[in-house]
C-alpha positions as CSV (number, residue, x, y, z in Angstrom):
1,M,-5.0,-2.0,64.5
2,P,-2.8,-4.0,62.1
3,A,-3.6,-4.0,58.4
4,S,-4.9,-7.3,57.2
5,T,-3.2,-8.9,54.2
6,T,-4.9,-11.0,51.7
7,T,-3.1,-13.4,49.4
8,V,-4.6,-14.6,46.2
9,Q,-3.0,-17.4,44.3
10,V,-3.6,-17.1,40.5
11,R,-3.0,-20.1,38.4
12,G,-2.5,-20.0,34.7
13,L,-1.7,-16.2,34.5
14,D,1.5,-16.9,32.7
15,A,-0.2,-19.1,30.2
16,L,-3.0,-16.5,29.6
17,H,-0.4,-13.7,29.1
18,Q,1.5,-15.9,26.6
19,R,-1.6,-16.7,24.8
20,L,-2.7,-13.1,24.5
21,Q,0.8,-12.0,23.4
22,S,1.2,-14.5,20.7
23,G,0.2,-13.3,17.3
24,Y,-1.3,-16.6,16.0
25,L,-4.6,-16.2,17.9
26,F,-6.2,-13.0,16.6
27,K,-4.2,-11.7,13.6
28,P,-5.3,-14.1,10.9
29,V,-9.0,-13.6,11.9
30,K,-8.7,-9.8,12.1
31,S,-6.7,-9.6,8.8
32,R,-9.4,-11.6,7.0
33,L,-12.0,-9.1,8.1
34,I,-9.8,-6.1,7.1
35,E,-9.0,-7.8,3.8
36,G,-12.7,-8.2,3.0
37,A,-13.4,-4.6,3.9
38,G,-10.5,-3.4,1.8
39,K,-11.6,-5.4,-1.2
40,A,-15.2,-4.1,-0.9
41,A,-14.0,-0.5,-0.6
42,H,-11.7,-1.0,-3.6
43,K,-14.4,-2.5,-5.8
44,T,-17.0,0.2,-4.7
45,A,-14.5,3.0,-5.4
46,Q,-13.8,1.6,-8.9
47,R,-17.5,1.2,-9.6
48,A,-18.4,4.6,-8.4
49,S,-15.7,6.4,-10.3
50,K,-16.6,4.9,-13.7
51,G,-16.9,7.5,-16.3
52,Q,-14.9,10.0,-14.4
53,A,-11.5,11.3,-15.6
54,G,-12.1,9.8,-19.1
55,R,-12.5,6.2,-20.1
56,G,-12.3,4.8,-16.6
57,T,-8.8,6.1,-16.0
58,L,-9.6,6.9,-12.4
59,G,-11.1,3.5,-11.7
60,R,-8.0,1.8,-12.9
61,Q,-5.8,4.1,-10.8
62,I,-7.4,3.2,-7.4
63,H,-5.4,0.7,-5.5
64,V,-5.7,-1.1,-2.2
65,D,-2.7,-1.7,0.1
66,F,-2.7,-4.1,3.0
67,L,-0.2,-2.9,5.7
68,H,0.9,-4.2,9.1
69,R,0.5,-7.9,8.2
70,G,-3.1,-7.4,6.9
71,L,-4.4,-5.4,9.9
72,V,-4.7,-2.1,7.9
73,A,-6.3,-1.7,4.5
74,R,-5.7,1.6,2.6
75,V,-7.7,2.3,-0.5
76,R,-6.3,5.3,-2.4
77,P,-5.9,6.8,-5.9
78,T,-2.3,6.6,-7.2
79,Q,-0.1,9.7,-7.2
80,R,-0.6,10.1,-10.9
81,V,-4.3,11.0,-10.5
82,A,-4.3,12.3,-7.0
83,G,-5.0,15.9,-8.0
84,I,-8.0,15.2,-10.3
85,A,-9.2,12.5,-7.9
86,F,-9.6,15.1,-5.2
87,T,-11.6,17.4,-7.6
88,I,-13.8,14.5,-8.7
89,E,-14.5,13.5,-5.1
90,Y,-15.4,17.0,-3.7
91,G,-16.1,19.0,-6.8
92,R,-14.8,22.4,-7.8
93,R,-15.9,25.5,-6.0
94,P,-17.2,28.5,-8.0
95,G,-14.7,31.2,-8.9
96,K,-11.9,28.9,-10.1
97,R,-11.5,27.8,-13.7
98,P,-10.3,24.3,-14.6
99,P,-7.0,24.0,-16.6
100,Y,-7.5,24.6,-20.3
101,R,-5.6,21.7,-21.8
102,A,-7.2,19.0,-19.6
103,L,-10.7,20.4,-20.2
104,K,-10.0,20.5,-24.0
105,Q,-8.9,16.9,-24.0
106,W,-12.0,15.9,-22.0
107,A,-14.4,17.8,-24.2
108,Q,-12.9,16.3,-27.3
109,R,-13.2,12.7,-25.9
110,A,-16.7,13.4,-24.8
111,G,-17.7,14.9,-28.1
112,I,-18.8,18.2,-26.7
113,P,-18.7,20.9,-29.4
114,T,-18.8,23.9,-27.1
115,P,-15.7,26.1,-27.1
116,V,-13.4,25.3,-24.2
117,R,-13.3,28.9,-23.0
118,A,-17.1,28.9,-22.7
119,L,-16.9,25.7,-20.7
120,Q,-14.2,27.2,-18.4
121,E,-16.3,30.2,-17.7
122,E,-19.4,28.1,-17.0
123,I,-17.5,26.0,-14.6
124,K,-16.0,29.1,-13.0
125,M,-19.4,30.6,-12.5
126,R,-21.2,27.5,-11.2
127,G,-18.5,25.1,-10.0
128,T,-18.9,21.4,-10.3
129,K,-20.6,18.8,-8.1
130,G,-18.4,16.1,-6.5
131,V,-19.0,12.4,-7.1
132,G,-18.1,11.1,-3.7
133,Y,-16.6,7.8,-4.9
134,M,-14.3,7.4,-1.9
135,K,-17.1,8.2,0.5
136,A,-19.0,5.3,-1.1
137,A,-15.9,3.2,-0.6
138,E,-15.7,4.1,3.1
139,E,-19.4,3.3,3.6
140,A,-18.9,-0.1,1.9
141,A,-15.9,-0.9,4.1
142,N,-17.8,0.1,7.2
143,E,-20.7,-2.1,6.2
144,V,-18.4,-5.1,5.7
145,I,-16.8,-4.6,9.0
146,R,-20.1,-4.0,10.8
147,T,-21.6,-7.2,9.3
148,G,-18.4,-9.3,9.8
149,I,-17.9,-8.5,13.4
150,R,-20.1,-11.3,14.7
151,H,-18.4,-13.9,12.5
152,T,-15.0,-12.6,13.6
153,E,-16.1,-12.8,17.2
154,A,-17.2,-16.4,16.7
155,E,-13.9,-17.3,15.1
156,I,-11.9,-15.7,18.0
157,K,-14.1,-17.5,20.5
158,A,-13.6,-20.8,18.8
159,L,-9.8,-20.2,18.7
160,W,-9.8,-19.2,22.4
161,N,-11.8,-22.3,23.5
162,R,-9.6,-24.6,21.5
163,P,-7.4,-26.8,23.7
164,Q,-3.7,-26.0,23.5
């Protein structure tokens, strides 16, 4: 029994492929969504880190970078405060003392009259609790993306249905 062949003629496949490959259709819409999420995360991280690392230093050292033509947003502390930023985010586990000089400077700025060695031993014994400012930033970015998806879908649909 011979195999039957079916031929299907597809019109407009080249135009569809070209439309999907061109960057003009989706990139501006997606980059607006990502930019909004990045800005929300940046603002939340700065707000949540207020009062940490002395006089808002950490809040001023959090930056947002937009990479790959606005399709990726990265919110991060600068290299200068990366070490203390990790400790502030997650806390310090018991059994490890903080550095003397940094603790002394912080205690003087905060007006704490307790001897620094006593503070070191207290922190060594109990540890410290993390603030979670970057976690708050992540949640803010996810919320912006979750709420902005419908608007972005509508923009893409309007672009798609627009005559060429």
